[in-house]
Each structure stands twice: as C-alpha cells, then as structure tokens.
C-alpha positions as CSV (number, residue, x, y, z in Angstrom):
1,M,39.7,20.4,-30.1
2,A,42.6,18.5,-27.9
3,P,41.5,16.4,-25.3
4,I,42.3,17.3,-21.7
5,P,45.9,15.2,-21.0
6,S,45.5,12.7,-18.7
7,A,47.4,12.1,-15.2
8,S,48.5,8.6,-13.6
9,G,46.3,5.6,-14.6
10,G,44.9,7.7,-17.3
11,R,42.5,9.8,-14.9
12,P,42.1,12.7,-16.6
13,A,43.7,15.9,-15.5
14,V,41.4,18.4,-13.5
15,T,41.5,22.4,-13.6
16,R,40.9,24.9,-10.9
17,L,40.3,28.6,-11.6
18,E,40.4,31.5,-9.4
19,A,39.8,35.3,-10.7
20,S,40.8,38.4,-8.7
21,G,40.1,42.0,-9.9
22,S,39.2,45.5,-8.6
23,S,35.6,45.3,-7.5
24,A,35.1,40.8,-8.2
25,T,36.8,37.9,-8.0
26,A,35.8,34.7,-10.5
27,R,37.4,31.4,-9.1
28,I,36.5,28.7,-11.1
29,E,37.4,25.2,-10.8
30,P,36.6,22.6,-14.1
31,Q,37.0,19.1,-12.9
32,A,37.0,16.1,-15.5
33,A,35.0,12.6,-14.2
34,T,37.7,10.0,-13.5
35,R,35.8,7.0,-14.0
36,P,32.7,5.5,-14.0
37,V,30.2,6.3,-11.3
38,K,27.8,3.9,-10.2
39,S,25.0,5.3,-8.8
40,T,24.7,7.0,-5.7
41,S,22.0,7.0,-3.0
42,V,21.2,9.9,-1.2
43,D,18.2,8.7,0.6
44,G,19.6,9.1,4.1
45,P,20.0,12.7,5.8
46,P,21.8,14.7,4.6
47,S,24.8,16.1,7.4
48,P,24.3,19.0,9.1
49,N,25.7,22.1,7.3
50,V,25.2,25.5,8.5
51,S,24.8,27.6,5.4
52,R,22.2,25.7,3.8
53,P,19.2,26.7,6.0
54,L,20.6,30.4,5.6
55,G,21.2,29.7,1.7
56,R,17.5,29.3,2.1
57,V,16.1,32.3,3.9
58,G,18.3,34.6,1.7
59,F,16.9,33.0,-1.7
60,E,13.4,33.4,-0.9
61,S,12.8,36.8,-1.8
62,G,14.8,39.4,-3.7
63,S,15.5,37.3,-6.7
64,D,14.7,40.7,-8.7
65,I,17.3,42.7,-7.0
66,Y,19.8,39.4,-7.4
67,E,19.4,39.4,-11.2
68,R,20.0,43.1,-11.7
69,A,22.7,43.5,-9.4
70,R,24.7,40.7,-9.2
71,P,27.6,40.1,-11.8
72,G,27.7,37.8,-14.3
73,Y,31.3,36.1,-15.1
74,P,34.3,37.4,-17.6
75,D,34.0,36.0,-21.4
76,E,37.4,34.6,-20.2
77,V,36.8,32.6,-18.2
78,V,34.1,30.6,-20.3
79,S,36.3,30.5,-23.1
80,Y,38.4,28.4,-20.0
81,L,35.6,26.2,-19.3
82,V,35.4,25.4,-23.1
83,E,39.1,24.7,-23.3
84,R,39.6,22.8,-20.4
85,L,36.8,20.5,-20.0
86,P,36.5,20.8,-23.5
87,L,32.5,21.9,-24.1
88,D,31.5,22.3,-27.8
89,G,28.1,23.0,-29.4
90,R,27.1,18.9,-28.5
91,S,28.2,19.1,-24.9
92,R,25.2,18.1,-22.6
93,L,25.9,20.7,-19.8
94,L,24.1,21.1,-16.3
95,D,23.9,25.1,-14.3
96,L,23.8,23.6,-11.1
97,A,21.8,26.1,-8.4
98,A,21.7,28.4,-11.0
99,G,20.0,31.3,-9.2
100,T,18.4,33.9,-11.6
101,G,20.6,32.2,-15.0
102,K,23.2,33.9,-15.2
103,M,25.8,31.6,-15.8
104,T,23.2,29.5,-17.7
105,R,22.8,32.1,-20.8
106,Q,26.8,32.7,-20.6
107,L,27.0,28.7,-21.0
108,R,23.9,28.7,-23.9
109,T,25.8,30.3,-26.3
110,V,28.3,27.6,-26.0
111,S,26.0,24.9,-26.1
112,P,21.9,24.9,-26.3
113,R,22.2,21.7,-24.5
114,C,22.4,23.5,-21.3
115,V,20.2,22.6,-19.0
116,A,19.2,24.6,-15.3
117,V,18.6,23.0,-12.1
118,E,17.7,25.8,-8.8
119,P,15.5,25.3,-5.7
120,S,14.1,28.3,-5.3
121,P,10.8,28.9,-6.9
122,S,11.5,32.8,-6.9
123,M,14.9,32.4,-8.0
124,R,13.2,30.1,-11.2
125,A,10.6,32.5,-11.7
126,V,13.1,35.6,-12.5
127,F,14.9,32.6,-14.4
128,A,12.0,31.6,-16.6
129,E,11.6,35.7,-17.8
130,S,15.3,35.8,-19.0
131,V,15.8,32.5,-19.9
132,G,12.9,30.5,-20.5
133,R,10.9,28.1,-18.3
134,A,11.7,25.1,-20.2
135,A,16.0,25.5,-19.5
136,V,15.7,25.2,-15.7
137,M,13.9,22.5,-13.2
138,A,13.5,22.2,-9.4
139,G,16.1,20.4,-7.4
140,T,18.9,20.7,-5.0
141,A,22.6,19.8,-5.6
142,E,22.0,16.8,-3.0
143,R,19.0,15.2,-5.4
144,I,19.7,16.5,-9.1
145,P,16.9,15.4,-11.2
146,V,18.7,14.1,-14.1
147,A,19.9,10.3,-15.4
148,T,22.8,8.8,-13.9
149,G,25.6,9.7,-16.5
150,S,23.2,12.2,-18.7
151,M,26.1,15.1,-18.4
152,D,29.0,16.0,-20.3
153,A,30.1,18.9,-17.3
154,V,28.5,20.6,-14.7
155,V,29.0,23.9,-14.1
156,V,28.3,25.1,-10.1
157,A,28.6,29.2,-10.3
158,Q,28.4,31.0,-6.9
159,A,26.6,28.5,-5.1
160,F,29.0,25.6,-3.9
161,H,29.3,26.8,-0.3
162,W,25.8,26.4,0.2
163,F,25.8,22.6,-0.8
164,D,26.2,19.7,2.3
165,N,29.3,19.2,-0.2
166,Q,30.1,15.8,0.5
167,V,27.1,14.5,-0.5
168,A,26.6,16.7,-3.3
169,V,30.1,15.4,-5.2
170,A,28.9,12.0,-5.2
171,E,25.5,13.2,-6.5
172,I,27.3,15.1,-9.4
173,A,29.6,12.5,-10.6
174,R,26.4,10.1,-10.8
175,T,25.2,12.5,-13.5
176,L,28.3,12.9,-15.4
177,R,29.3,10.5,-18.2
178,P,32.7,8.9,-17.6
179,G,35.2,11.5,-18.4
180,G,32.4,14.3,-17.9
181,G,34.0,17.4,-16.0
182,L,32.9,19.5,-13.1
183,A,33.7,23.4,-13.1
184,L,33.4,25.5,-9.5
185,V,33.2,29.0,-10.2
186,W,33.1,32.1,-7.8
187,N,33.1,36.0,-8.0
188,E,34.6,37.7,-5.1
189,R,35.7,41.0,-3.7
190,D,39.3,41.6,-4.1
191,E,39.9,43.7,-0.6
192,R,43.8,44.3,-1.7
193,D,41.9,47.5,-2.6
194,P,41.1,50.2,-0.1
195,L,38.0,50.8,-1.1
196,I,36.8,47.5,-1.1
197,A,38.3,46.6,2.5
198,E,36.7,49.8,3.9
199,L,33.1,48.0,2.5
200,V,33.7,44.4,4.1
201,R,34.7,46.5,7.6
202,I,31.4,48.4,7.2
203,S,29.1,45.5,6.0
204,K,31.0,43.5,8.9
205,W,31.3,40.5,6.0
206,D,34.9,39.9,7.4
207,R,33.0,38.2,11.2
208,C,29.6,38.0,9.9
209,Q,30.1,36.1,6.6
210,P,27.7,32.8,5.8
211,Y,30.0,30.9,4.3
212,P,34.1,30.8,4.0
213,V,34.5,32.4,1.5
214,G,37.6,32.0,-0.6
215,K,37.7,28.6,1.2
216,D,39.3,25.8,-1.0
217,F,37.5,22.8,-1.8
218,S,39.9,20.7,-2.8
219,A,40.6,18.5,-0.7
220,T,36.6,17.4,-0.4
221,I,36.5,17.0,-4.2
222,D,40.0,14.5,-4.4
223,E,38.8,12.7,-0.7
224,S,35.7,12.0,-2.8
225,G,38.0,9.6,-5.1
226,L,35.4,10.9,-8.5
227,F,37.7,13.4,-9.6
228,G,41.1,13.6,-10.8
229,P,43.2,15.8,-9.4
230,V,42.1,19.8,-9.1
231,V,43.8,22.5,-10.9
232,R,43.3,26.0,-9.9
233,R,43.0,29.1,-12.0
234,K,42.5,33.0,-11.4
235,F,41.1,35.2,-13.5
236,G,41.2,39.2,-13.0
237,W,38.4,41.1,-13.7
238,V,36.4,44.4,-12.7
239,Q,32.4,45.4,-12.9
240,T,31.3,48.6,-13.7
241,V,28.3,49.6,-11.9
242,D,26.1,52.8,-11.0
243,R,25.5,53.9,-7.8
244,A,21.7,52.7,-7.5
245,T,23.4,49.3,-8.5
246,F,26.6,49.0,-6.1
247,V,23.6,49.5,-3.3
248,D,22.0,46.5,-4.3
249,Q,24.5,44.7,-4.8
250,V,25.7,45.1,-1.6
251,A,22.2,45.3,0.2
252,D,20.4,42.8,-1.4
253,E,18.1,40.6,0.4
254,A,19.8,37.2,-1.1
255,A,22.7,38.9,0.9
256,T,21.8,40.6,3.6
257,Q,19.3,38.2,5.3
258,T,21.9,35.9,5.7
259,L,24.0,37.9,7.9
260,A,23.7,36.5,11.4
261,C,24.9,39.7,13.0
262,K,23.8,42.9,10.2
263,S,22.7,45.4,12.2
264,E,20.2,47.9,11.7
265,D,22.2,50.5,10.9
266,F,24.3,48.9,7.5
267,L,22.3,50.8,5.0
268,E,23.2,54.4,6.9
269,G,26.8,52.7,6.7
270,L,26.3,52.5,3.2
271,H,25.2,55.5,1.9
272,A,28.1,57.4,4.4
273,F,30.2,54.9,2.8
274,L,29.6,56.4,-0.6
275,E,28.9,60.2,-0.2
276,K,32.3,60.2,1.3
277,R,33.7,58.9,-3.0
278,P,31.2,61.6,-4.7
279,A,34.1,61.1,-7.5
280,V,34.2,56.8,-7.4
281,F,30.1,56.6,-6.8
282,S,28.7,59.6,-9.1
283,G,25.9,57.6,-11.0
284,R,22.1,58.0,-9.3
C-alpha cells in the first residue's frame, strides 16, 4: 500500500472525512502524527467542558438500546481509513470511547490487534457480550491506559465532542508511534431531508443539542502542533430501520438524558410524527 504523501517539512498529510445521507451522516478525520511525541502529563484538572458531565449521565444506562438501535459505519469509510492511514492486518489500533463496540467490530476485520477504551461500565458490559471482554479497557480520552508510542492509529467514532479536546489531543498523540494516525468519525442526520428536518424540530435537537453537532475540530487539532494538516471527506449513506428501532434510536436514554430542555411530551410528539407517515414507517 502506498505511503501517505508528505506535506512540507516531511510532515505526513492528514485526511478528514465527512459523510451525509438521507438519514445519517458520517464524518471522519484521519490524521497522521507529525513527529515523535513526548509523554504528555495530564495530572492537573481538566479544563471545564459542559458536555462531559452530560455525556456521563447519558451513557450510564440504556446501553442495550444503544447497541440495538444506533447505526454502525459505512464500509466505504473503513475502506478509506485502511487506504489513508494506512492500515493492515499487523496494525495496532485503538478504538477510543468505543461504546458498545460498533466501530471496534469493523476495525477488527482489518486487524485483530484492535483494542478499545471505554469509560462507561454499562457500555463495556454490552461490549464484552458482542466483542469480548479482553478487547476493552476502562479509561478516558484524557487518561488513555496504553503505553506511549504503542499505537499505529487511534479511531474516535461518535465521541470526540464529549472530550476535553486539548487534553485529549495531546494524550492521543502520546499513544501514537511517529507517523501514526488519528481518525475522527461521526454519523449525523441529513437535515436537508424534510422528514429529518421535522424530526429535529420535534426533538428540539436544534435548540437543546448537548454538543456542537457538525463542529469542525480541525482548528483544535492543527493548533496542537502534533499532527499534520487535516483533510476532510464526506460519504453519503442510508440506514434502513423498522419503526421500533427508529423510536429506540431517537428516544434512547443515551440521547434524551443529555437534552437539557427536553419536554415530557417528547415521545408523544415522536409517535404522532410516525403515525402521519405510515407509508414510510410501516414496520412494527
């Protein structure tokens, strides 16, 4: 596989991916480490980040629903990571904030040397059932329990927005070997679709979102001076679900518990939304 072309000063180029679909969006940011990284101390208190306590509340329960309803990631995205980072069967991979292991399972088809770190005991319990207990460790993005320079690549899927970004970027860089890569991945709703736009209105996601959906974290990564320039890519895809799975996905506790201004009539509005569209949501 061809190496990643170098930018000025011999720094590896960095790729960022972004994908949109009629019901979800996947954004990915594979970055390559720019130089050997010294061990970074994170002994001091993390900087304030309002999303972090919200994230802890949201993911302490409902992990079985999360596993059942949340989408995985397009095969095209994983193929891109393999090419861009690059990855092979010998690569040492870390799925950081792995949740129930949706991305981990896809990465382990690339390399069996993929391990995961996840802070939530509830998520780790479901992960152990679906992937295996030995593949996941307790830890956070700010304190990653792996040795310095031990990873070829770190992948963060649907989670970077919960991190103390500056601390996490330095800690991730610490874990990477020189020339290693970082990929940030998101699935996001495509609000150009009228149905999705209406769903956003009902759920108040546009007003109550617990994290900055769609935020470009390139500046945070670039300002660290630890990675090459970010390159962004977008992939379109569609997740097909039945009605029950759709309701679980929209209303699972991991999402709704983090909405600061969620209303008690949220589920009532959601079911009314579905009843008006029997041709679209016919599965039970």
